[in-house]
DRENMI-898731 format. One record per residue: x, y, z negated of N, C-alpha, C, CB in turn; residue number from 1; residue in three letters. Coordinates in pm, whole numbers, plus 50000, padded with zeros to 5 digits. Glycine has a CB too. Layout:
N
     n_X     n_Y     n_Z    ca_X    ca_Y    ca_Z     c_X     c_Y     c_Z    cb_X    cb_Y    cb_Z    nr   rest
       X       Y       Z       X       Y       Z       X       Y       Z       X       Y       Z   NUM    ALA
...
This chain:
177
     n_X     n_Y     n_Z    ca_X    ca_Y    ca_Z     c_X     c_Y     c_Z    cb_X    cb_Y    cb_Z    nr   rest
   83359   05513   63493   83316   05628   63421   83210   05589   63326   83269   05734   63511     1    MET
   83210   05635   63193   83111   05594   63087   82977   05663   63109   83165   05630   62944     2    ARG
   82878   05602   63072   82744   05672   63094   82680   05741   62971   82645   05569   63144     3    LYS
   82615   05856   63002   82554   05918   62870   82414   05877   62871   82564   06083   62861     4    ILE
   82362   05813   62762   82233   05760   62762   82142   05842   62645   82244   05599   62736     5    VAL
   82044   05909   62695   81950   05962   62604   81846   05864   62565   81888   06079   62659     6    VAL
   81819   05846   62423   81719   05754   62362   81623   05835   62274   81789   05641   62276     7    TYR
   81513   05845   62310   81410   05927   62226   81284   05857   62211   81378   06065   62290     8    GLU
   81230   05875   62078   81093   05854   62029   80993   05969   62075   81096   05847   61871     9    LEU
   80892   05923   62144   80794   06043   62182   80653   06021   62168   80811   06083   62323    10    LEU
   80579   06111   62130   80441   06098   62139   80386   06090   62262   80383   06191   62082    11    SER
   80260   06055   62291   80202   06045   62424   80191   06191   62481   80059   05971   62418    12    LEU
   80192   06286   62420   80190   06440   62460   80337   06486   62479   80115   06537   62339    13    ASP
   80419   06413   62474   80582   06440   62497   80660   06498   62377   80606   06548   62617    14    GLY
   80595   06509   62255   80659   06551   62139   80776   06456   62098   80559   06562   62031    15    VAL
   80895   06512   62086   81018   06441   62027   81031   06465   61871   81153   06496   62101    16    ALA
   80996   06584   61828   81026   06637   61701   80931   06569   61589   81009   06793   61706    17    GLU
   81008   06513   61494   80945   06464   61368   80870   06331   61422   80837   06583   61295    18    ASP
   80934   06224   61485   80858   06103   61527   80792   06024   61407   80954   06008   61604    19    PRO
   80841   06039   61297   80765   05954   61169   80623   05989   61172   80823   05994   61008    20    ASP
   80590   06119   61226   80432   06151   61227   80337   06066   61313   80410   06295   61277    21    ARG
   80395   06006   61419   80327   05928   61530   80389   05813   61566   80314   05999   61648    22    PHE
   80488   05769   61502   80563   05641   61566   80556   05534   61456   80731   05671   61610    23    PHE
   80548   05410   61518   80533   05299   61444   80645   05187   61504   80376   05253   61452    24    GLY
   80685   05091   61437   80781   04992   61486   80712   04849   61494   80908   04988   61389    25    TRP
   80770   04777   61597   80710   04634   61601   80853   04559   61662   80549   04619   61715    26    ASP
   80823   04422   61679   80951   04344   61709   80996   04365   61838   80937   04199   61693    27    ASP
   80915   04412   61944   80961   04455   62080   81058   04587   62080   80829   04486   62169    28    VAL
   81005   04674   62004   81067   04804   61976   81205   04793   61901   80968   04888   61891    29    LEU
   81213   04706   61787   81346   04657   61741   81438   04596   61842   81327   04561   61639    30    ASP
   81397   04498   61919   81483   04434   62010   81525   04523   62113   81423   04321   62066    31    ALA
   81432   04634   62161   81465   04740   62259   81581   04821   62199   81338   04835   62293    32    ASN
   81575   04860   62071   81681   04943   62012   81810   04863   62005   81640   04992   61871    33    LEU
   81807   04727   61973   81925   04662   61948   81988   04663   62107   81898   04505   61872    34    SER
   81921   04657   62193   81966   04638   62351   82039   04763   62364   81835   04625   62474    35    THR
   81963   04877   62335   82020   05024   62360   82151   05029   62290   81921   05147   62300    36    VAL
   82161   05003   62170   82286   05049   62092   82391   04950   62114   82261   05065   61937    37    ILE
   82381   04817   62162   82491   04739   62184   82595   04782   62283   82448   04622   62218    38    GLN
   82556   04871   62391   82637   04899   62480   82732   05041   62446   82554   04904   62600    39    SER
   82673   05115   62322   82731   05238   62295   82843   05223   62187   82622   05335   62253    40    GLN
   82944   05283   62210   83058   05316   62112   83090   05464   62065   83180   05266   62175    41    ASP
   82991   05554   62116   82999   05674   62066   82866   05747   62069   83097   05741   62133    42    ALA
   82844   05840   61992   82711   05919   61979   82736   06053   61971   82628   05884   61861    43    VAL
   82655   06145   62043   82666   06282   62024   82523   06319   61955   82699   06360   62168    44    ILE
   82548   06403   61842   82456   06443   61765   82435   06589   61752   82477   06389   61656    45    LEU
   82315   06651   61729   82311   06808   61698   82324   06810   61554   82170   06890   61745    46    GLY
   82344   06940   61536   82358   06972   61384   82251   06933   61280   82368   07114   61372    47    ARG
   82119   06951   61354   81998   06909   61260   81986   06784   61229   81875   06936   61309    48    ARG
   82009   06699   61348   82006   06545   61334   82117   06502   61250   82017   06470   61472    49    SER
   82233   06548   61241   82338   06517   61156   82304   06549   61020   82457   06582   61195    50    PHE
   82238   06668   61003   82202   06721   60840   82105   06619   60786   82122   06888   60828    51    ALA
   82021   06572   60879   81898   06474   60824   81955   06350   60812   81764   06459   60922    52    GLU
   82038   06287   60891   82084   06153   60886   82195   06119   60803   82114   06115   61005    53    TRP
   82291   06227   60785   82411   06185   60713   82386   06164   60555   82522   06294   60736    54    ALA
   82291   06211   60489   82245   06180   60364   82170   06052   60354   82168   06283   60319    55    PRO
   82111   05995   60461   82017   05884   60450   82090   05760   60504   81881   05912   60529    56    PHE
   82137   05756   60627   82191   05625   60700   82310   05561   60615   82251   05664   60857    57    TRP
   82407   05638   60567   82507   05569   60471   82463   05449   60379   82558   05672   60379    58    PRO
   82347   05474   60310   82302   05375   60215   82167   05306   60255   82286   05441   60079    59    ASP
   82136   05314   60380   82015   05256   60444   82055   05113   60483   81964   05344   60573    60    ALA
   81968   05026   60471   81979   04888   60529   81874   04840   60631   81977   04792   60419    61    ASP
   81841   04963   60693   81752   04941   60835   81830   04887   60937   81690   05076   60898    62    ILE
   81844   04751   60964   81925   04719   61083   81831   04684   61187   82026   04605   61060    63    GLU
   81894   04703   61301   82023   04709   61355   82093   04849   61344   82015   04667   61495    64    PRO
   82002   04960   61318   82053   05081   61359   82142   05139   61231   81930   05177   61406    65    PHE
   82141   05099   61104   82232   05143   60997   82384   05107   61032   82188   05074   60858    66    ALA
   82375   04981   61054   82503   04941   61085   82596   04992   61206   82488   04818   61098    67    GLY
   82506   05016   61298   82558   05079   61413   82595   05225   61391   82463   05067   61521    68    PHE
   82492   05292   61342   82512   05452   61334   82626   05489   61231   82369   05530   61283    69    ILE
   82636   05399   61124   82744   05416   61026   82878   05383   61067   82718   05341   60913    70    ASN
   82895   05293   61155   83016   05247   61219   83058   05332   61351   82995   05098   61255    71    GLY
   82979   05375   61433   82992   05420   61564   83085   05569   61547   82831   05437   61635    72    VAL
   83164   05623   61634   83205   05755   61645   83111   05835   61672   83295   05773   61729    73    ARG
   83095   05951   61579   82985   06043   61596   83046   06184   61626   82891   06044   61466    74    LYS
   82998   06236   61722   83054   06372   61764   82936   06479   61739   83103   06371   61931    75    TYR
   82960   06575   61676   82854   06669   61628   82866   06816   61687   82862   06677   61472    76    VAL
   82756   06837   61755   82735   06958   61825   82704   07074   61724   82621   06940   61928    77    ALA
   82791   07151   61678   82759   07254   61595   82874   07369   61579   82725   07192   61466    78    THR
   82843   07492   61552   82941   07592   61551   82980   07612   61405   82890   07722   61619    79    SER
   82940   07547   61311   82989   07555   61173   83044   07425   61127   82881   07598   61081    80    THR
   83129   07446   61020   83176   07307   60971   83070   07237   60918   83283   07311   60868    81    PRO
   83102   07095   60902   83002   07009   60854   83010   07002   60695   83017   06869   60920    82    LEU
   82900   07022   60656   82871   07018   60504   82883   06906   60415   82749   07050   60485    83    ASP
   82866   06780   60487   82860   06664   60441   82959   06553   60518   82721   06634   60444    84    GLN
   83014   06478   60432   83115   06382   60493   83020   06255   60537   83245   06336   60377    85    ASP
   83053   06193   60653   83015   06080   60706   83105   06006   60792   82910   06102   60765    86    TRP
   83140   05882   60760   83244   05824   60828   83228   05849   60999   83244   05668   60784    87    VAL
   83352   05872   61047   83371   05873   61198   83292   05983   61246   83328   05738   61271    88    ASN
   83253   06106   61174   83183   06221   61236   83297   06303   61261   83070   06294   61147    89    ALA
   83289   06394   61364   83370   06493   61406   83300   06598   61473   83466   06444   61483    90    THR
   83335   06725   61433   83276   06839   61520   83318   06859   61643   83292   06956   61468    91    VAL
   83226   06880   61763   83273   06900   61892   83339   07034   61907   83165   06885   61986    92    ILE
   83466   07038   61935   83532   07170   61954   83490   07229   62083   83685   07158   61950    93    GLU
   83451   07355   62088   83419   07417   62229   83284   07386   62292   83521   07371   62329    94    GLY
   83279   07381   62406   83157   07374   62479   83098   07216   62503   83186   07446   62617    95    ASP
   82981   07209   62451   82910   07069   62442   82913   06994   62585   82747   07088   62394    96    LEU
   82881   07077   62689   82880   07002   62832   83020   06965   62872   82818   07096   62951    97    VAL
   83122   07053   62856   83263   07013   62894   83306   06904   62812   83363   07127   62881    98    GLY
   83262   06900   62680   83300   06808   62586   83259   06666   62639   83239   06842   62450    99    PHE
   83121   06671   62681   83043   06541   62725   83110   06496   62856   82874   06569   62750   100    ALA
   83156   06584   62939   83211   06533   63070   83340   06479   63052   83221   06638   63174   101    ARG
   83429   06537   62963   83544   06497   62937   83550   06353   62862   83601   06602   62867   102    ASP
   83438   06335   62762   83425   06207   62703   83377   06084   62810   83321   06224   62584   103    LEU
   83297   06141   62907   83263   06037   63011   83378   05976   63078   83178   06093   63115   104    GLN
   83489   06065   63098   83599   06013   63173   83707   05923   63096   83666   06129   63232   105    GLN
   83701   05912   62952   83776   05841   62878   83727   05685   62874   83780   05907   62751   106    ARG
   83810   05603   62851   83756   05453   62847   83676   05432   62731   83869   05345   62844   107    PRO
   83585   05346   62750   83489   05318   62648   83355   05264   62690   83469   05433   62575   108    GLY
   83267   05239   62590   83135   05199   62618   83040   05335   62631   83087   05097   62498   109    GLY
   82916   05301   62651   82808   05407   62670   82822   05523   62560   82658   05337   62659   110    ASP
   82773   05633   62598   82763   05737   62495   82622   05777   62473   82845   05857   62531   111    ILE
   82564   05755   62349   82438   05769   62298   82401   05916   62265   82428   05684   62182   112    GLY
   82280   05956   62296   82237   06061   62227   82094   06034   62170   82243   06179   62313   113    VAL
   82096   06035   62042   81997   05986   61970   81924   06103   61878   82056   05873   61891   114    HIS
   81797   06143   61896   81699   06223   61821   81745   06363   61842   81689   06185   61665   115    ALA
   81851   06399   61894   81899   06540   61916   81856   06611   62032   82035   06544   61922   116    SER
   81728   06667   62017   81650   06728   62119   81723   06838   62204   81533   06786   62056   117    ILE
   81790   06925   62124   81864   07034   62190   81985   06982   62255   81902   07143   62094   118    SER
   82053   06893   62204   82160   06835   62265   82123   06754   62401   82223   06748   62164   119    VAL
   82030   06681   62403   81956   06592   62521   81915   06700   62618   81812   06498   62468   120    ALA
   81846   06805   62582   81803   06921   62670   81917   06978   62739   81734   07032   62591   121    GLN
   82026   07024   62665   82139   07086   62735   82198   06977   62828   82249   07145   62632   122    ALA
   82232   06875   62792   82301   06774   62871   82221   06720   62997   82334   06658   62778   123    LEU
   82083   06713   62979   81986   06695   63108   81975   06798   63197   81850   06671   63073   124    LEU
   81983   06944   63152   81997   07069   63240   82119   07059   63309   81994   07202   63163   125    ALA
   82235   07008   63251   82364   07032   63299   82389   06917   63400   82470   07039   63181   126    ALA
   82300   06822   63402   82304   06703   63495   82431   06602   63460   82318   06760   63653   127    GLY
   82446   06590   63326   82548   06489   63288   82484   06362   63230   82647   06548   63186   128    VAL
   82355   06368   63228   82294   06236   63151   82270   06154   63285   82133   06263   63045   129    VAL
   82301   06018   63261   82282   05898   63342   82161   05826   63328   82381   05810   63318   130    ASP
   82114   05802   63198   81990   05723   63184   81916   05806   63064   82021   05551   63147   131    GLU
   81796   05778   63078   81694   05831   62986   81611   05705   62932   81596   05942   63063   132    LEU
   81609   05679   62809   81543   05559   62749   81422   05612   62659   81653   05471   62660   133    LYS
   81327   05603   62676   81214   05658   62600   81126   05559   62535   81132   05739   62685   134    LEU
   81075   05584   62436   80968   05474   62369   80841   05587   62339   81040   05380   62197   135    VAL
   80750   05559   62417   80626   05652   62408   80515   05592   62317   80562   05677   62557   136    VAL
   80480   05650   62190   80395   05613   62112   80250   05626   62167   80419   05678   62000   137    ALA
   80144   05546   62108   80027   05562   62170   79934   05663   62085   79966   05425   62192   138    PRO
   80007   05767   62040   79938   05875   61950   79986   06017   62011   79984   05859   61779   139    LYS
   79896   06122   62012   79935   06254   62044   79981   06309   61913   79821   06337   62110   140    THR
   80090   06414   61924   80132   06493   61797   80078   06618   61788   80273   06514   61785   141    ALA
   80022   06668   61893   79953   06809   61904   80040   06926   61908   79864   06834   61789   142    GLY
   80152   06908   61837   80249   07032   61834   80390   06976   61791   80196   07155   61723   143    GLN
   80491   07055   61828   80628   07015   61800   80720   07041   61936   80628   06855   61752   144    GLY
   80833   07017   61917   80935   07031   62032   80912   06932   62131   81078   07019   61989   145    ARG
   80882   06947   62254   80882   06851   62348   81017   06842   62436   80766   06876   62429   146    ARG
   81063   06722   62450   81188   06689   62507   81209   06748   62632   81204   06555   62520   147    LEU
   81125   06743   62727   81152   06792   62869   81110   06943   62894   81073   06700   62973   148    LEU
   81070   07012   62799   81030   07145   62798   81140   07225   62841   80982   07186   62671   149    ASP
   81115   07317   62952   81242   07414   62986   81336   07357   63074   81324   07453   62863   150    GLY
   81321   07236   63116   81430   07192   63198   81405   07194   63339   81469   07064   63163   151    LEU
   81529   07203   63417   81492   07218   63567   81426   07091   63636   81623   07251   63648   152    PRO
   81382   07111   63754   81320   06984   63818   81416   06874   63823   81270   07010   63964   153    PRO
   81391   06742   63779   81473   06648   63782   81407   06518   63844   81524   06634   63653   154    THR
   81484   06445   63900   81402   06323   63957   81463   06199   63870   81424   06299   64139   155    SER
   81382   06105   63842   81429   05979   63772   81369   05866   63848   81387   05973   63615   156    PHE
   81434   05760   63838   81394   05618   63902   81371   05535   63782   81515   05546   64003   157    GLU
   81236   05467   63760   81194   05381   63672   81290   05249   63687   81043   05359   63694   158    LEU
   81350   05194   63578   81435   05093   63573   81357   04970   63514   81556   05133   63494   159    VAL
   81283   05010   63421   81220   04900   63323   81106   04975   63259   81330   04837   63201   160    ARG
   80987   04910   63242   80878   04942   63156   80821   04810   63089   80767   05018   63237   161    SER
   80797   04827   62941   80749   04729   62879   80647   04782   62790   80848   04656   62818   162    VAL
   80528   04714   62749   80446   04773   62660   80454   04669   62550   80302   04805   62715   163    ALA
   80473   04727   62416   80484   04659   62298   80349   04622   62241   80560   04736   62207   164    SER
   80326   04509   62154   80200   04474   62110   80128   04579   62049   80207   04370   62025   165    PRO
   80193   04691   61991   80151   04798   61910   80102   04907   62016   80272   04849   61811   166    THR
   80108   04891   62142   80097   04987   62238   80182   05087   62283   80015   05038   62216   167    GLY
   80311   05071   62218   80409   05162   62259   80469   05127   62394   80513   05171   62158   168    HIS
   80502   05225   62477   80572   05207   62606   80712   05226   62605   80522   05292   62703   169    LEU
   80804   05128   62636   80942   05135   62654   80962   05157   62793   81013   05017   62607   170    VAL
   81029   05285   62818   81052   05315   62953   81199   05367   62978   80949   05417   62998   171    LEU
   81267   05283   63059   81412   05317   63098   81429   05390   63231   81495   05189   63105   172    ASP
   81471   05495   63250   81500   05565   63366   81649   05593   63406   81432   05684   63355   173    TYR
   81674   05580   63529   81802   05645   63573   81797   05773   63647   81874   05557   63654   174    SER
   81892   05845   63620   81868   06003   63665   81918   05986   63810   81964   06137   63567   175    VAL
   81819   06038   63892   81862   06040   64047   81937   06177   64077   81724   06027   64152   176    VAL
   82069   06143   64138   82147   06272   64163   82134   06303   64300   82298   06264   64128   177    ARG
């Protein structure tokens, strides 16, 4: 069975919204991102992330993510038709959780959830997420949507933790079932 892996950039106070306000990159974070995406062959995005990313990533040369996100199969959770074309992007028909469960049963690599807070929250709440990969910045955001707000109690097992030279924490968790 394929794994659903949520990858999020967070502030120290748990904010996931608009990470450009508090997040910086270094070589350790670049290497971590490369490791995360190399096992993924599908991504589930929310409508907002799709709308922000579709005009940016096709012409971007920020590697390794540009090559990955432009080539990977993208499933978009939205109730409206997509208003932009982006190669390999498809609207999820029907229920997000049911779709994710079905996708897990199909052959393939890991299924990534990147940046899409509401999608990550819905899948975490439904118990279909297998791994949570977080990068926590050494800054607070003060306000914004937090990844884990409103979720039921969930247990996680720490699989890996690394501190980057710029003070970011790379935290990989398995969801305990």
